[in-house]
PALUMKE-420813 format. One record per residue (C-alpha): x, y, z. Coordinates in steps of 0.25 Angstrom, whole numbers, plus 5000, padded with zeros to 4 digits. Example, Ala and Ser with C-alpha at 12.3 -4.5 7.8 and 13.67 -1.06 7.14 Angstrom:
REM residues 2
<<5049 4982 5031>>
<<5055 4996 5029>>
This chain:
REM residues 532
<<4839 4897 4872>>
<<4831 4894 4860>>
<<4837 4885 4850>>
<<4845 4889 4838>>
<<4836 4894 4827>>
<<4837 4886 4815>>
<<4841 4894 4799>>
<<4833 4890 4788>>
<<4844 4881 4782>>
<<4844 4874 4796>>
<<4829 4873 4794>>
<<4829 4867 4781>>
<<4841 4857 4785>>
<<4833 4852 4795>>
<<4819 4850 4786>>
<<4827 4842 4775>>
<<4832 4834 4786>>
<<4818 4830 4790>>
<<4813 4830 4775>>
<<4824 4821 4771>>
<<4825 4810 4784>>
<<4810 4808 4778>>
<<4814 4806 4765>>
<<4827 4797 4769>>
<<4816 4789 4776>>
<<4809 4786 4763>>
<<4822 4783 4756>>
<<4823 4794 4745>>
<<4831 4798 4737>>
<<4847 4799 4737>>
<<4844 4816 4737>>
<<4837 4815 4750>>
<<4852 4809 4754>>
<<4860 4821 4747>>
<<4848 4831 4754>>
<<4853 4826 4767>>
<<4867 4829 4766>>
<<4863 4842 4763>>
<<4856 4842 4776>>
<<4869 4836 4783>>
<<4878 4847 4777>>
<<4867 4857 4783>>
<<4868 4852 4797>>
<<4884 4851 4798>>
<<4884 4867 4792>>
<<4875 4868 4803>>
<<4883 4861 4813>>
<<4896 4870 4808>>
<<4889 4881 4810>>
<<4885 4879 4826>>
<<4899 4875 4826>>
<<4904 4888 4823>>
<<4893 4896 4831>>
<<4896 4889 4844>>
<<4912 4890 4844>>
<<4909 4906 4842>>
<<4900 4903 4855>>
<<4912 4896 4861>>
<<4922 4908 4858>>
<<4910 4918 4864>>
<<4914 4909 4878>>
<<4927 4909 4876>>
<<4929 4925 4875>>
<<4918 4925 4887>>
<<4926 4917 4897>>
<<4938 4924 4892>>
<<4932 4937 4896>>
<<4928 4932 4909>>
<<4928 4918 4914>>
<<4921 4919 4926>>
<<4908 4922 4919>>
<<4912 4915 4906>>
<<4920 4903 4910>>
<<4910 4894 4914>>
<<4901 4895 4903>>
<<4913 4894 4892>>
<<4916 4881 4900>>
<<4901 4877 4898>>
<<4900 4880 4883>>
<<4912 4870 4879>>
<<4907 4860 4886>>
<<4896 4862 4876>>
<<4906 4862 4865>>
<<4912 4849 4871>>
<<4901 4841 4872>>
<<4894 4847 4859>>
<<4907 4842 4851>>
<<4908 4829 4858>>
<<4892 4827 4853>>
<<4895 4832 4838>>
<<4907 4825 4836>>
<<4899 4813 4839>>
<<4889 4815 4829>>
<<4900 4818 4821>>
<<4907 4805 4823>>
<<4896 4796 4820>>
<<4894 4804 4805>>
<<4907 4800 4803>>
<<4906 4786 4807>>
<<4893 4783 4801>>
<<4899 4790 4786>>
<<4912 4782 4787>>
<<4905 4770 4791>>
<<4895 4772 4779>>
<<4906 4776 4770>>
<<4913 4764 4774>>
<<4926 4772 4772>>
<<4934 4779 4784>>
<<4938 4791 4775>>
<<4925 4793 4767>>
<<4927 4809 4761>>
<<4913 4810 4768>>
<<4920 4811 4783>>
<<4933 4822 4783>>
<<4938 4821 4796>>
<<4925 4824 4807>>
<<4918 4831 4796>>
<<4907 4824 4788>>
<<4906 4826 4772>>
<<4892 4821 4768>>
<<4894 4823 4754>>
<<4903 4812 4753>>
<<4897 4802 4762>>
<<4893 4791 4750>>
<<4884 4781 4759>>
<<4873 4795 4762>>
<<4862 4783 4764>>
<<4867 4773 4771>>
<<4857 4769 4781>>
<<4866 4757 4789>>
<<4878 4764 4794>>
<<4873 4775 4800>>
<<4861 4766 4807>>
<<4873 4755 4810>>
<<4882 4766 4819>>
<<4872 4773 4825>>
<<4860 4764 4828>>
<<4868 4749 4829>>
<<4864 4736 4827>>
<<4859 4736 4842>>
<<4857 4749 4843>>
<<4869 4755 4850>>
<<4874 4762 4838>>
<<4881 4775 4840>>
<<4867 4783 4841>>
<<4866 4780 4855>>
<<4879 4787 4859>>
<<4874 4798 4849>>
<<4861 4799 4856>>
<<4871 4798 4871>>
<<4878 4810 4864>>
<<4867 4819 4861>>
<<4859 4816 4875>>
<<4872 4819 4882>>
<<4875 4831 4874>>
<<4860 4838 4877>>
<<4861 4833 4892>>
<<4874 4841 4894>>
<<4868 4855 4887>>
<<4858 4854 4892>>
<<4863 4852 4907>>
<<4872 4864 4902>>
<<4860 4872 4900>>
<<4859 4870 4914>>
<<4843 4871 4914>>
<<4842 4887 4911>>
<<4837 4885 4895>>
<<4826 4877 4893>>
<<4825 4880 4879>>
<<4839 4874 4875>>
<<4838 4862 4883>>
<<4824 4860 4876>>
<<4832 4863 4863>>
<<4843 4853 4866>>
<<4833 4841 4870>>
<<4827 4843 4856>>
<<4839 4844 4847>>
<<4848 4834 4854>>
<<4836 4824 4857>>
<<4839 4810 4855>>
<<4826 4805 4862>>
<<4820 4792 4857>>
<<4806 4794 4850>>
<<4796 4788 4840>>
<<4799 4782 4829>>
<<4788 4783 4816>>
<<4780 4769 4823>>
<<4779 4778 4835>>
<<4788 4769 4843>>
<<4798 4775 4851>>
<<4812 4773 4844>>
<<4827 4775 4851>>
<<4834 4790 4846>>
<<4844 4783 4838>>
<<4836 4775 4829>>
<<4826 4785 4825>>
<<4838 4795 4822>>
<<4847 4786 4815>>
<<4843 4772 4811>>
<<4841 4769 4797>>
<<4844 4783 4791>>
<<4854 4785 4779>>
<<4868 4789 4783>>
<<4864 4805 4778>>
<<4853 4804 4788>>
<<4860 4800 4799>>
<<4870 4810 4795>>
<<4861 4823 4795>>
<<4856 4818 4810>>
<<4869 4818 4815>>
<<4870 4832 4809>>
<<4859 4837 4815>>
<<4863 4832 4828>>
<<4876 4837 4827>>
<<4868 4851 4825>>
<<4862 4849 4836>>
<<4873 4848 4844>>
<<4879 4859 4840>>
<<4866 4867 4841>>
<<4865 4863 4855>>
<<4879 4869 4858>>
<<4875 4880 4855>>
<<4863 4882 4861>>
<<4870 4878 4875>>
<<4882 4888 4871>>
<<4873 4899 4869>>
<<4867 4897 4883>>
<<4881 4896 4891>>
<<4885 4908 4884>>
<<4874 4915 4888>>
<<4877 4912 4902>>
<<4887 4919 4903>>
<<4880 4932 4904>>
<<4867 4927 4911>>
<<4871 4928 4925>>
<<4878 4943 4922>>
<<4870 4955 4929>>
<<4865 4966 4918>>
<<4869 4978 4924>>
<<4861 4991 4920>>
<<4867 5003 4928>>
<<4881 5007 4934>>
<<4884 5016 4943>>
<<4898 5024 4949>>
<<4901 5016 4961>>
<<4911 5025 4971>>
<<4914 5017 4986>>
<<4925 5025 4994>>
<<4934 5017 5003>>
<<4930 5028 5013>>
<<4922 5040 5014>>
<<4930 5046 5024>>
<<4945 5051 5020>>
<<4955 5059 5027>>
<<4964 5068 5024>>
<<4977 5061 5017>>
<<4969 5049 5014>>
<<4963 5043 5002>>
<<4950 5044 4997>>
<<4947 5029 4989>>
<<4936 5025 4983>>
<<4930 5011 4974>>
<<4924 5018 4959>>
<<4918 5008 4950>>
<<4905 5004 4942>>
<<4891 4997 4948>>
<<4881 4989 4939>>
<<4869 4988 4943>>
<<4856 4981 4937>>
<<4844 4989 4939>>
<<4834 4981 4935>>
<<4836 4972 4948>>
<<4841 4976 4963>>
<<4851 4967 4969>>
<<4849 4959 4983>>
<<4858 4964 4994>>
<<4859 4955 5005>>
<<4866 4960 5018>>
<<4864 4950 5033>>
<<4851 4943 5026>>
<<4844 4955 5022>>
<<4842 4963 5009>>
<<4847 4978 5007>>
<<4838 4989 5001>>
<<4843 4990 4987>>
<<4840 5004 4978>>
<<4837 5004 4964>>
<<4854 5006 4960>>
<<4853 4991 4967>>
<<4861 4996 4980>>
<<4860 4991 4993>>
<<4862 4998 5005>>
<<4866 4991 5019>>
<<4864 4998 5032>>
<<4867 4994 5045>>
<<4867 5003 5059>>
<<4881 5003 5065>>
<<4881 4995 5077>>
<<4895 4991 5081>>
<<4910 4997 5078>>
<<4920 4989 5071>>
<<4919 4984 5057>>
<<4907 4979 5051>>
<<4907 4969 5038>>
<<4893 4965 5031>>
<<4888 4960 5017>>
<<4879 4952 5010>>
<<4876 4948 4997>>
<<4871 4956 4983>>
<<4860 4946 4974>>
<<4857 4949 4960>>
<<4849 4942 4952>>
<<4857 4937 4938>>
<<4851 4937 4925>>
<<4850 4922 4924>>
<<4841 4922 4937>>
<<4852 4918 4947>>
<<4854 4927 4959>>
<<4869 4930 4961>>
<<4875 4934 4974>>
<<4885 4945 4977>>
<<4891 4945 4992>>
<<4896 4958 4998>>
<<4904 4962 5010>>
<<4906 4975 5018>>
<<4913 4980 5030>>
<<4912 4993 5037>>
<<4918 4999 5050>>
<<4909 5004 5062>>
<<4915 5015 5070>>
<<4910 5023 5082>>
<<4905 5037 5080>>
<<4915 5047 5085>>
<<4920 5062 5086>>
<<4934 5065 5089>>
<<4937 5076 5097>>
<<4950 5078 5101>>
<<4954 5086 5115>>
<<4967 5092 5108>>
<<4971 5099 5120>>
<<4970 5087 5128>>
<<4979 5077 5120>>
<<4987 5071 5131>>
<<4991 5056 5134>>
<<4997 5052 5146>>
<<5012 5046 5147>>
<<5013 5031 5154>>
<<5001 5027 5149>>
<<4992 5025 5138>>
<<4983 5035 5134>>
<<4969 5030 5125>>
<<4968 5037 5113>>
<<4956 5034 5102>>
<<4960 5036 5087>>
<<4950 5036 5076>>
<<4949 5039 5061>>
<<4938 5042 5055>>
<<4932 5033 5045>>
<<4944 5023 5049>>
<<4943 5009 5055>>
<<4951 5010 5069>>
<<4957 4997 5065>>
<<4965 5005 5054>>
<<4970 5014 5063>>
<<4983 5015 5069>>
<<4991 5024 5079>>
<<5005 5027 5080>>
<<5010 5037 5093>>
<<5022 5045 5093>>
<<5029 5045 5109>>
<<5021 5034 5114>>
<<5014 5021 5112>>
<<5002 5017 5108>>
<<4993 5003 5111>>
<<4977 5000 5109>>
<<4974 4994 5123>>
<<4963 5000 5129>>
<<4966 5011 5140>>
<<4956 5012 5152>>
<<4952 5024 5159>>
<<4950 5027 5174>>
<<4937 5019 5173>>
<<4944 5006 5168>>
<<4936 5010 5154>>
<<4942 5007 5141>>
<<4945 5021 5133>>
<<4941 5021 5122>>
<<4954 5023 5114>>
<<4959 5015 5105>>
<<4974 5017 5105>>
<<4982 5020 5118>>
<<4995 5028 5120>>
<<5006 5030 5129>>
<<5015 5041 5127>>
<<5028 5039 5131>>
<<5034 5053 5138>>
<<5027 5066 5143>>
<<5031 5077 5133>>
<<5030 5069 5121>>
<<5018 5071 5113>>
<<5012 5057 5109>>
<<5007 5058 5094>>
<<4997 5047 5089>>
<<4998 5046 5074>>
<<4985 5038 5068>>
<<4985 5029 5056>>
<<4973 5026 5048>>
<<4971 5015 5037>>
<<4963 5024 5027>>
<<4959 5012 5017>>
<<4971 5006 5016>>
<<4980 5018 5018>>
<<4986 5022 5030>>
<<4982 5036 5034>>
<<4990 5042 5045>>
<<4986 5055 5053>>
<<4993 5066 5059>>
<<5000 5062 5074>>
<<4988 5067 5086>>
<<4998 5072 5096>>
<<4995 5070 5112>>
<<5003 5077 5124>>
<<5009 5069 5134>>
<<5007 5070 5150>>
<<5010 5063 5163>>
<<5001 5054 5169>>
<<4994 5061 5180>>
<<4999 5060 5195>>
<<4988 5052 5203>>
<<4980 5055 5215>>
<<4984 5047 5227>>
<<4971 5040 5236>>
<<4969 5036 5249>>
<<4956 5030 5252>>
<<4952 5037 5238>>
<<4955 5049 5243>>
<<4968 5060 5241>>
<<4964 5070 5251>>
<<4952 5073 5261>>
<<4946 5066 5272>>
<<4946 5049 5274>>
<<4940 5043 5286>>
<<4950 5037 5295>>
<<4943 5021 5293>>
<<4944 5024 5277>>
<<4959 5028 5278>>
<<4962 5016 5287>>
<<4955 5005 5277>>
<<4964 5010 5266>>
<<4976 5001 5261>>
<<4983 5012 5252>>
<<4986 5026 5242>>
<<4982 5025 5228>>
<<4985 5033 5215>>
<<4973 5037 5207>>
<<4970 5049 5195>>
<<4955 5051 5196>>
<<4953 5059 5184>>
<<4962 5053 5176>>
<<4956 5044 5164>>
<<4967 5031 5163>>
<<4965 5022 5172>>
<<4980 5022 5176>>
<<4983 5016 5190>>
<<4994 5022 5198>>
<<5001 5014 5209>>
<<5005 5020 5223>>
<<5019 5015 5226>>
<<5020 5022 5239>>
<<5014 5033 5249>>
<<5017 5038 5264>>
<<5005 5039 5275>>
<<5009 5050 5284>>
<<5002 5050 5299>>
<<5004 5063 5308>>
<<5000 5065 5323>>
<<5007 5072 5334>>
<<5018 5062 5336>>
<<5023 5067 5321>>
<<5023 5061 5308>>
<<5021 5047 5303>>
<<5023 5040 5289>>
<<5021 5026 5283>>
<<5026 5023 5269>>
<<5021 5012 5258>>
<<5028 5009 5245>>
<<5013 5004 5239>>
<<4999 5009 5238>>
<<4997 5001 5250>>
<<4997 5007 5266>>
<<5006 5000 5273>>
<<5003 4996 5288>>
<<5009 5006 5293>>
<<5002 5016 5284>>
<<4988 5010 5289>>
<<4994 5012 5304>>
<<4997 5028 5301>>
<<4982 5028 5295>>
<<4977 5021 5307>>
<<4982 5033 5316>>
<<4974 5044 5309>>
<<4966 5050 5317>>
<<4953 5059 5311>>
<<4958 5072 5306>>
<<4973 5067 5304>>
<<4976 5067 5289>>
<<4982 5055 5282>>
<<4993 5058 5273>>
<<4998 5050 5262>>
<<5011 5055 5256>>
<<5023 5051 5248>>
<<5013 5043 5236>>
<<5018 5038 5224>>
<<5011 5031 5213>>
<<5017 5024 5201>>
<<5009 5028 5188>>
<<5006 5018 5175>>
<<5017 5026 5168>>
<<5027 5018 5177>>
<<5029 5033 5186>>
<<5028 5035 5200>>
<<5021 5047 5206>>
<<5019 5054 5218>>
<<5005 5057 5221>>
<<5001 5068 5231>>
<<5000 5064 5246>>
<<4985 5062 5250>>
<<4980 5067 5264>>
<<4966 5063 5270>>
<<4959 5068 5282>>
<<4956 5057 5291>>
<<4940 5057 5296>>
C-alpha cells in the first residue's frame, strides 16, 4: 500500500515548518512564532481529519463483521487492536503537550488547555525554551522524550507485525514516518534522537513537532486499517461463470415412489482449473473445472471414496476442500420367475432371493404371511449354500404363502404387492440297502451292510430322513421268517437271515418307516434285491 498523498495545503504547512524552524534557529522576530502557531493549527486540523476518516473505516469493519462474522471477524478484532494502540500513542503525545504548556504557563488552569485540547493561541510563554527541554530532555538526559521514543518504536513495530510482511511499501512508510533513529548533528557527530528533535527549541516549535508526530500516528493507523480491510476479501474467490446443477438421489424410480433431486447454482472460475486429487492421483479436469472419477467395480458391497479439491486464492494461498462420497456395487442380475413353479415345501425353510433394482440389499425387508422367515443359509443336496438371502417356512399345506417386500427408497418405505407361493408336502424318500432300492446285489455286499437308509435322490434341498423301523423277510422251503429292527441298523438276527440267502434268492426289506425334518414319520416302499 502506498503512502497517502498530501494535499497542497499540507505540503505548504510542511514547507512552512521547515522554514520557520530555520528562522527560529536564527532567533528571528515574534512573527515567526505566530507563524508556528498557524502551522500547529494546520497540523491539529489534519489530525482531526484523520480521526474522522478512521472512524468511517471502523464503521465499515463493524458492518462487514455483522454481515459475515466468520470472514471479517478476525480483521475487525485486529483493526480495533490498532485503534487501541494508536489512541495510546496519540494520548501520550497529547499529555506531553499539555504538561509542557501548563508548566511553562505556571498555571494549572490556563485557558490554553481545555480538557484534553490545546488552544495554541492562548499560550503566553510561546517562546519558552527551558520548560520543553526540562521535561523532554531532563538534567541527565532522562527526560520524557525517552519514553516518547519507546512509545513510537513500540507502536511502529506493532503495526509492522500486523502487516505480517505482506505489504513492504507500507512497512517502509511506517519506518520513515515514525523514525526515531539517532543521527548526525551539524558538526557531523552522532547525537541522540531526543536531543536532535527537542533540545533548546522554543515551546511553539516543540508543540508543532509533537503535533506532527500525532499526524504520523494517525496516518500510520489509516495505512494499516486500509490494509486490514482489503484482507477481508483478499482470499475470496472471484467466480465468473454460473451453471445450473441437478443431482438426483437416484436415476431409477419405481411406480409409487418419489423422484428427488437437488437443484442449485454452481459458480466456477474459467481462468483457473482446480486440482482434484483422489487416492494420491490427480483427476482429469475439463474446461468447466469438473473432474471425472472412474473406477472399475471389482467386488460387491458399499464403497466409500473421497479426496481433495485445491484452488489458488487471489492472495496466492492454496485452499483445500476435502470431500467424500459412497456408492454400492451389486451383482448384475436378471430376474426370471417360473410362475407355474412357485412352490414351497411345508415343514422346512425354503430359500428365496429377494432384490429390488437400484436398492441395496441392506435396505430391503421381508414379511411372510402363512409362514415364518429367517436369514439363515439353506444348503442344497451337495452341501452348498443357496444364493437366497432369506428362507421361508410355510405353516401348512393348502395355505398359500405370501412374501411381502418393503424397500427403503431414499428414506421412504415402499411396499410391493405380495408374491404368492403354493405349499406342498415334502416328497416321500426312497429306502436303500447297499445303495440300492431294487435290482441285484452281490451276496457278500449284502452281508457287509449295517443298516437301511432313506434318501431323496432328485431333491435339491439337503434334507435328512432317519429310518426308525424296518423288517427283513427271508423265505425258503421251510416257510417265511421275519425279523424287525426299531432303528436304521440291522439287528444280529436280521444279519443271520441275510447270511442264509443264497444266489437267486430275493432279499426283501419291508415295513420301512422314516422320520423327516418336518417331524413326521412316513411309510416307505419296500426294498427288493436279488442275491447274485
